[in-house]
C-alpha positions in Angstrom: -8.6 2.7 4.9 -9.9 -0.6 3.2 -7.8 -1.1 -0.1 -8.6 -3.8 -3.0 -6.5 -4.3 -6.3 -8.4 -5.7 -8.7 -7.7 -7.8 -11.7 -10.0 -7.9 -15.0 -9.6 -10.5 -17.2 -5.7 -11.3 -17.0 -4.1 -13.4 -19.5 -0.6 -13.8 -18.2 -0.2 -15.7 -15.2 3.5 -14.2 -14.0 1.5 -10.5 -13.6 -0.8 -12.3 -11.0 2.0 -13.3 -9.0 4.1 -9.9 -10.0 0.5 -8.0 -8.8 0.9 -9.7 -5.3 4.6 -9.1 -4.8 4.2 -5.3 -5.5 1.3 -5.6 -3.2 2.9 -7.4 -0.4 6.3 -5.0 -0.1 3.5 -1.8 0.3 1.3 -3.3 2.5 -1.6 -4.7 1.1 -3.1 -7.7 0.8 -6.9 -7.8 -1.2 -6.6 -9.6 -4.1 -9.5 -10.3 -6.7 -9.5 -11.9 -10.3 -12.1 -11.0 -12.6 -12.5 -14.4 -15.1 -8.7 -14.4 -15.6 -7.6 -16.5 -18.4 -6.7 -19.7 -16.5 -9.0 -20.9 -13.5 -5.8 -22.2 -11.4 -4.1 -19.4 -12.1 -2.9 -18.9 -8.5 -1.6 -22.3 -8.3 0.5 -22.1 -11.5 4.1 -21.9 -11.9 4.9 -19.4 -13.1 2.3 -17.0 -10.8 4.2 -18.7 -7.8 7.6 -17.8 -9.3 6.5 -14.0 -9.8 4.7 -13.5 -6.2 8.7 -14.7 -4.9 7.5 -14.5 -1.2 3.6 -13.3 -1.4 2.3 -16.5 -1.4 0.1 -15.7 1.5 -1.4 -13.0 -0.8 -2.0 -15.3 -3.4 -3.6 -17.6 -0.7 -6.0 -15.2 0.3 -7.0 -13.7 -3.6 -10.4 -14.6 -4.4 -11.3 -15.4 -8.2 -14.9 -14.3 -9.3 -16.8 -14.4 -12.3 -18.3 -10.8 -12.3 -17.1 -7.1 -12.0 -19.9 -7.0 -9.6 -18.8 -9.5 -7.1 -14.9 -8.0 -7.2 -16.8 -4.7 -6.1 -18.9 -5.7 -2.9 -17.7 -3.2 -0.3 -16.1 -0.5 -2.2 -17.2 2.9 -2.2 -14.5 4.8 -4.0 -13.2 3.3 -7.4 -10.2 4.3 -9.6 -9.6 2.9 -13.1 -6.6 2.8 -14.3 -6.6 3.8 -18.5 -4.1 5.2 -20.6 -7.1 5.1 -24.0 -8.7 8.6 -24.4 -12.8 7.9 -24.0 -15.6 10.6 -25.5 -17.1 10.7 -21.7 -16.0 9.2 -18.0 -14.8 9.9 -15.2 -11.8 12.5 -14.7 -8.2 11.6 -15.8 -5.8 12.2 -12.9 -2.3 11.9 -11.8 -2.2 9.4 -9.1 -0.2 11.2 -6.2 -3.3 14.8 -7.1 -5.9 12.5 -6.6 -4.7 10.7 -3.6 -4.3 13.8 -2.4 -7.2 15.4 -2.6 -9.0 12.6 -1.5 -7.7 12.2 1.5 -7.7 15.5 3.0 -11.6 15.4 2.4 -13.6 15.3 5.7 -14.8 12.4 7.4 -18.0 14.1 8.3 -20.1 17.2 7.5 -20.1 20.2 9.2 -23.3 22.5 10.2 -22.6 25.0 7.4 -21.4 22.3 5.1 -24.9 20.4 5.3 -26.7 23.7 4.5 -24.6 24.5 1.4 -25.9 24.7 -2.1 -23.1 22.5 -2.8 -21.6 19.7 -0.4 -18.2 19.0 -0.5 -17.6 15.0 -1.1 -16.9 12.9 1.8 -13.8 11.0 2.3 -14.5 7.1 1.3 -13.8 4.3 3.8 -12.4 2.0 0.8 -11.1 2.5 -1.9 -10.4 -0.2 -5.3 -7.9 0.0 -8.1 -9.1 -1.2 -11.3 -6.3 -3.0 -13.9 -7.8 -4.3 -17.4 -6.4 -6.4 -19.3 -2.8 -6.8 -20.7 -3.9 -6.6 -24.3 -7.2 -4.8 -24.1 -7.0 -2.7 -21.0 -9.8 -1.7 -19.3 -13.3 -1.9 -21.5 -15.7 1.5 -21.6 -18.3 0.2 -19.3 -16.0 -0.7 -16.6 -14.3 2.7 -16.8 -17.9 4.6 -16.7 -18.2 2.9 -13.3 -15.2 4.6 -11.6 -15.1 7.9 -10.1 -11.4 8.6 -11.3 -9.2 7.2 -14.2 -5.8 7.3 -12.9 -2.9 7.8 -15.2 0.8 7.0 -14.3 2.6 9.9 -16.0 5.1 8.5 -18.5 7.1 9.3 -21.5 4.5 10.9 -23.7 6.3 8.7 -26.4 6.2 5.4 -24.7 3.6 5.2 -21.8 3.5 1.1 -22.1 3.8 -0.2 -18.8 4.1 -3.7 -17.8 0.8 -4.7 -15.4 3.4 -5.6 -12.6 5.0 -2.6 -12.9 1.9 -0.4 -13.2 0.3 -2.1 -10.0 3.2 -1.5 -8.6 3.5 2.7 -8.8 0.2 3.3 -8.2 0.6 0.7 -4.8 3.6 3.0 -3.4 1.7 6.2 -4.0 -0.9 5.3 -2.0 0.9 4.3 0.6 3.1 7.0 0.4 -0.4 8.8 0.8 -1.7 6.8 3.6 1.8 7.9 5.7 4.1 5.5 4.0 6.8 3.0 5.7 10.2 4.0 7.3 13.1 3.8 6.0 14.9 0.8 7.1 18.6 1.5 7.8 21.1 -1.0 6.3 23.9 -0.4 8.6 23.7 0.1 12.6 23.7 3.5 13.9 27.2 4.9 14.3 28.9 4.8 17.8 30.5 8.3 18.7 34.4 8.0 20.3 34.5 9.7 23.4 36.5 13.0 23.9 39.3 10.8 25.9 39.8 8.6 22.9 39.9 11.7 20.7 42.2 13.4 23.0 44.8 10.4 23.5 44.4 10.2 19.7 45.6 13.8 19.1 48.5 13.1 21.8 49.5 10.3 19.1 49.3 13.0 16.3 51.4 15.1 18.2 54.2 13.0 18.9 54.0 11.3 15.4 54.1 15.2 13.0 56.7 16.2 15.3 58.6 12.8 14.9 58.8 13.6 11.2 59.4 17.0 11.4 55.8 18.5 10.2 55.3 20.0 13.3 57.9 22.2 15.4 57.4 21.5 19.2 59.2 24.9 19.8 56.5 26.5 17.7 53.6 24.9 17.4 51.1 27.5 16.4 47.4 26.2 15.9 48.2 23.1 14.2 46.7 21.1 17.2 43.4 23.0 17.5 43.2 23.1 13.9 43.0 19.6 13.4 41.3 19.0 16.8 38.9 21.0 15.2 38.6 18.7 12.7 38.1 15.4 14.2 35.5 17.3 16.2 33.4 17.8 13.0 34.4 14.4 11.5 32.6 12.3 14.3 35.1 9.8 14.8 33.8 6.1 15.5 35.9 4.0 18.0 37.0 2.0 15.2 38.3 5.2 13.0 40.3 6.5 16.1 42.3 2.9 16.1 42.9 3.3 12.4 44.0 7.2 13.2 46.2 5.6 16.2 48.0 2.9 13.6 48.1 5.7 11.2 50.3 7.4 13.5 52.1 4.6 15.0 53.4 3.9 11.5 54.4 7.7 11.2 56.9 7.1 14.0 58.1 3.8 12.8 59.5 5.5 10.0 60.2 9.0 11.5 64.3 9.4 11.3 65.8 8.7 14.5 66.5 11.7 16.6 68.2 10.2 19.3 71.4 9.2 17.6 74.4 11.2 18.1 75.3 13.8 15.1 78.1 12.3 13.3 81.5 13.4 14.2 83.5 15.6 11.7 86.8 13.5 9.6 89.7 14.9 11.5 92.4 16.3 8.9 95.1 14.1 7.4 98.6 14.1 9.9 100.2 15.4 7.0 98.0 18.3 6.0 99.8 22.0 6.2 98.8 23.8 9.0 96.3 27.1 8.4 98.1 30.1 9.8 
């Protein structure tokens, strides 16, 4: 679905850059500015710095004189307005409105066409309108919209920076459209094979016997239980190496059981013989 972000009478160049960045990370690139304070806002240093890598969004952005020009080709309009008004479009939470919007049919069935009240169709394009940092959106602009989106915030403090508001709307809209898969920060773990686990267990059995923790004559179920424990741990080859290193250290510090027991001290020659 075609998506456009529209900034009306933006007064801070940094917010334009922040908006471009917020849009790019959510996969959107259609940005239109309506009568911004700075005619060269797309090229200002603060704008470029705040865009932080989203220069392609800035390059493709357009500056227009009127909202009519910005809305050209858009079929569903969403205002972002916090100030209560006497009348106008319904005020809705973004996620709830997006879910309803995307659940609408693409075409009406024969039964729906003959119904007294026909359901609304899914639009082919959506525009999100953001007003001036100081004054928000004026009433006439809000009245043109189909919905007024209100980001649920702390009732005692609902003031959002323009770039942050764009980021939240862009995120919720992207999630409603299907979202992006989470990118793993680490490689998929490799599991050690059964032979490696078996070899490590034999090493541990030897080490545990060496330190006197395991009685080879009466091992009971210690090793099978350790086998189950390590199976649940889903060990990697690197972890097998660590555990074998622990076993090796245990053996190195185990008492040497190969030395003969010390002989008893013989009684002195002049000691009286026991009867």
